[in-house]
N, C-alpha and C positions, 0 to 999 in steps of 0.2 A: 371284634366285640368279646364280652366275657362271658364264660359259661359257669358251671357249676364249681365248687370247690374239689380239688384234686387230692388224691387220698395222701395220708401221711408218708413221709420218707421212710424207707426202711432204712437198716444199719449202714449198708454202703454208700447209699444216697446223702444220708444224713451226715455221716462222717466226711464224705468229700466235700460237704458244705461248710461243714465246721471248719476243716482244716483250710480251705478256700479263703474263708472270712479271717481265718487266724493269721493267714501268710499277708491278708490285706492290711490289718494292723500293723504287723511287722514291718511290711513295706512302706507304709505310711509314716511309722516312727522313723525309718532311716532316712527317708524323704524330708520329714521335717526337721531331723537333724542336720541334713545337708543345707538345707535353707538357712539354718542358724549359722553353720558356718561360713556362710557367705556374709553374713552379718558380724558375726563374732569368731575369727579365725582363732582366737585363744581356746576355743572349746573343743579343739582337736585332742582326741585320746590317744597318745602313744602313736604307733604307727598307722592308726587307722585313718589314713588322708582323705580328702575329698575324692582323689582318684580310685582309691581302693572301694571306697564305699558306693561310687555311682554304680558300678556292675551289680553289687549286692542289691540296690534299690531296683534297679531294672530288671534284674532277673528274678527276683523275688514276685514283682508285679506280673511277670510274663508266665514263669513256670508254676509260679504259687496261685495268686489270685485269677489269673487268666485261665491256666491249665484245668485247674481242679474243678471249676464247675463245667467243662468239657468232660472230664473224667465222671462226674456225676451223671452227666447226660449220657453217655456211653453205658453206664451201669444200669440206667433206666431204660435205655434202647433194647439191651440184651436181657432185661429181667433178671439181672442177677440177685437181686434181693428177694426173689421168689423162687430161686434155685438151689441147688445144693452146694454152689458156690458162695452162698450168702455169708457164710461164716469167715470166707477169706477176702471178702471185698474190702473190709475196714483194714486188714492186714495189707492189702495191695496200697490202700491210700496211705496208710503210715509209712510204708515203704517209698513211695513217691515223696513224701514229706522229709525221710531221714535223707534221700539222696540229695534234695535241694538244701538240706542243713549241711551236709558235706561239702556241697558247692559253695556255700556262703564261707565257710572256714577256708576253703581254697582261695576265693576272690579276697577275703580279706588278708591272707598272706601273700598277696600279690601274684597269684598263680591263676593265669588266664591267656585265653588264645589272642587277645586283643580285639575280637570282632565282637562288636555290640549285639547284645542277646545272644551270642553263641561264644561265650567265654567259657565252656566246658572244657576241662583239661585232663588227663592222666586218670587219677582214681576218681575223681567226682563224675568224670565223664563216664567210665564204665559202671559206676554206682548209679547213676541216672539210668543207662541202658537196662541194667538189671531191673530196675525198678519197673520201667516200661514193659519190660517180658513178663513180670509177675502179674501187672494188669492184664496183659494180654491172655495169659494162660487161664485167669479168671472169666474173663470173657468167653473164651472158647470153651470152657467147662460148661458156663450156663447156655451157650448157644446150643450145644450138642443136646442139653435137657430141654429147654424151652421150644426150640424151633420146630419140634413135633406138632405142636398147635397152632403153627404160624400159617399163613397162607403161603403159596408157593413163591409168589413174588417177594414177599417179605424176608422168606427164608432165604432165598437166593441173593438179595441185596445185602443182608445181614452177614453172609458167608463172604462175598466180594469185599465188605467193610472190614472184615478180618484179614484179609491179603493185603489191603491197603495199610492197616495199623501195622502188619508184620514188616513192612517196609520203613516204618517211621524211625525205628533205632539206627539201621544203617544210613538212612538220609541225614540223621542228626549227625553221627559220627564224619560223615564226608563235609559236611556243610560247616562243621566245628574246626576243621582242620586249617592251618594257616596257608596251606598250599592251595586251597579251593576259595575262589573269590567271583563273585558276578562281575558282569561288566559296569563301570562306573563312568559318569560324566565328568570327562577330564578338565573341564572348566569350573567345577566346584568340588570335585572329591567326592560326591555324594552319588545315590543311586539315578540310574537313568529313569526317563518316564517310563520304558517300558518295564523296568525292575518294579515301579511302583504301581504301576498297571496290574502286573500279576501278583504281587502280595495282596492287593487290594481285592482282586477275584477269588483268593481264597475265602476272604471275608464275605463276598457275595454268595459264594457256595454254602458258607454257614447260614447264612441268613435265609437262603432259600431251602435247606434241609431242616432247619429248627421246627417249624411247625409241622413238617411232614414226618418228622421221626420222633413222635411222642409227645411233642410239647402242646399240640393243639389238634382240634378235631375238624373234619370238612375237608374242602378242596379250596385250593388257591386259585386265583385268576391266572397265574402264568401257563400260558400255553405253549404251541409249538414255536411262535414268534418270539417269546423271551429265552426260551432254550437255545433257540438257533442263534439269537444274538450274543449269549453268553459263548457258545462254542466259538463264534466267530472274533469274540474278545480273545479268547484263548489263542486262536490261532494268529491273531495279530501280536499279541504279546510276543510269541515265541519268535515270529518274524524280525518284529522290532529288536527283540533281545540279542537275537543272532546279529542283526546290521551295527547295532549300537549305536552312539551318537551322543549328542549334547541337547541341553534345553534351548537351544538356538535353531534346531532343526526341525522340519515340519513332522517328520512321521515320529518323533519322541513327544512332541506338543501333540499331534494328533493321538497316540496312545493314551494321553492322560485324558483327553475330551472324550473318550470312549465311556469313561466313568459316570458323567454326568446323568445320562438317563437312568441310572440305578437308584439315583435320589429319589426318583418318583417310581419306578417300576416296583422296588421292593414294598413300600407300603401299601400300594395298590394292591398287590398280591397278598399280603398279610390281613388285608381288610376282610377278605372273604372266609377266614378261618374263626372258629369259636375256641376262644382261648379261655383257661383256668381263672377263677377269681382272682384278684388282687395283682393281676399282670399288666393291667391296663396303662398305669402309670410308667411302667418300665418299658413298655411298647411306646410310649409317647416319647420317652426319653431317648430310646434307641434312635428313633428316626428323626428327632431334632437334631441331636449331634451328628447322626450319619450324614444328614444334608450339609449340616455346616461344615464336616470334615471332608466331603467329596468336593464342595463347592471352593473353600478356601486352599484345598490342596492342589487342584487344578490351576487356580488363580495365582498361588505362591510359585508354581513351577515355571511361570511366564518368564521370559528374558526381561533384563533389567531389573524387575523386582526380586526373582531370585538371587541375583548378584549383589543386591543390597542387603537382604537379610541372610545370607548364607554364614555360618558360624556365629550366629547372634542369638540372644534369648528369644527372639521370634520363633526361630525352629524347635526351641524346648517348649515354647506355648502351644505349638501344633503336635508335638509329641503329647503334652497334657490334654489337649483336645481330643486325640485319638485313645489314649489310655484311659484318663480319668474322667473324660465324657462319655465317648462312645463305648469302649469296652467294659468299663464297668457297668454301665447301664444294659449292657448285652448279657454279662455274666449274672448280674443280678437276676434279669430276666429268666435266664436258664434255671437259676436255683429255685426261683419262685414257682416256676411253672412245672419243671419234675420234680421236685421236693415238696410241694403242697404246704410249704411253711411262708412265714411272713417276716421280712425285715424291719418291721416297724411302721410307724405313722407318716404320713405326707410330709411333716414338717421336718424329719431327718432328710427324707430325699431332697427337699427343697434347699435344707442347709448344704448338703453336698454339691448339688448342681450350681448353687449360688456361689459357693466358694471357687468352685472350678471356673466358672464363668469370669469371676474377678480376676483370678489368678491368670487365666488365659489373656485377658485384657491388659493386665500389668506387663506381662511377659512380652505381648506383641508391641506394645508402645516403647518398653524399653529396647527391644530388638531394632526397632526403627530408628531410634536415637543412636544406638551404636553403630548401624551400618551406615549412617550419614556422616558421623564424626568419630574421631578416634581419641578425643580427650578424655572420654570416660574411662580409659584405660590408666591415665596418669593423674587425674586431677581427682578431687574428693568430690564428686559431682552430687549434689544434694538430691535429684530426681532418682538417681540410681539407688542412693542409700534408703529413699522413701520406698521405692518399689521393691526392693529385698525385703524390708520390713513388712510390707503387706503381703507378698508372697508367703513368707513363714506364717503370717497370721491365719491365711488361707488354709497352708499345711496343718495349722494346728485344729482348724475347724474339721477338714478332713479326717484327721487321725481320730478325733471325739467320735464322730459319725459312724466310721467304722467299726469301733468299739462298742456302740450301741446296736449296730446290724448284727455282730457277732453275738452280743448277750441275748437278743430277741431270738436268732435261729436257734440257740441252745435251749431257751425257754419253750419254742414253739413246738 
């Protein structure tokens, strides 16, 4: 349910939202350019090849558009804008964006670890680590000042949160190293069912925390049964990850099946909270895409089906389902809930989701055709050309929508 209008964002939260939406515009512009390159390769500029631009597009969407709303959430949780650290909050956001811009220059120059979403190397890596440390110090200063007026439980949880955040830079350095790599499914070259379970459980935790950590009021419906199920999911993830295996083995398929109940448990839990005004459309979008993401992800991992669609546009479509559909809805919800600002009318929201829906459908159809026949690689297939043109058109709508959202955020 919706409650009253939340208070306007302070400088830190507002700046983080502005930068997040700014990076969304840049990421969408790069994505549109990539889509156009598939149609007209002659548009390539110098050495900015498709291969160099892909990590730019992916990492801007993850570390810019996806991460900065979470930064805004952290600034809100630790009440940074109401502390003596308020003057440093915008600087921390700018440091984050500067580090990401440095990463973009590295990736355009071909300097990358070769690991998807973990392309940080050399100076770009240490620049980003420094930005994370600046943000952490801002949160610590705010916590030391504001925690005096908090309950003992909240103060303790916030302290543990700082310990967890302090470990993130070291975790990134380790994960970005070419020497570190998780188990893979040797039959596909992709992640195992356990790895997919683990990465999705991180999202589940965020979804459980969002209303409980400053984005809503009241108590959710998740009781000891839900938290016990979550703990068991983590235990099974650890065991299945340690054993390894392929998508033809029951324990890896079973790990994926554990995700299905979360498609129902999370919206059931959220329904008991009172949310800020203007968030309902985004909550509906979050769980609409979430249900589709979980169900399609489990289905696509099954034997035979995965063997046909691996390395095809269908998996690209699923990535857009995760990022452009679910993640964008979640990030927009975070910004509206903790920032107290609007991204605009429902028409632009519908334009975004409609274009994403069409793009996913086109990519899924293309991927199915690609997996069934190889002539698309050697012959000028009309269906492929039509699909690539439609994909680019959808990218144009998404770019225009993100520009409107940024404009509305800056005005509100």
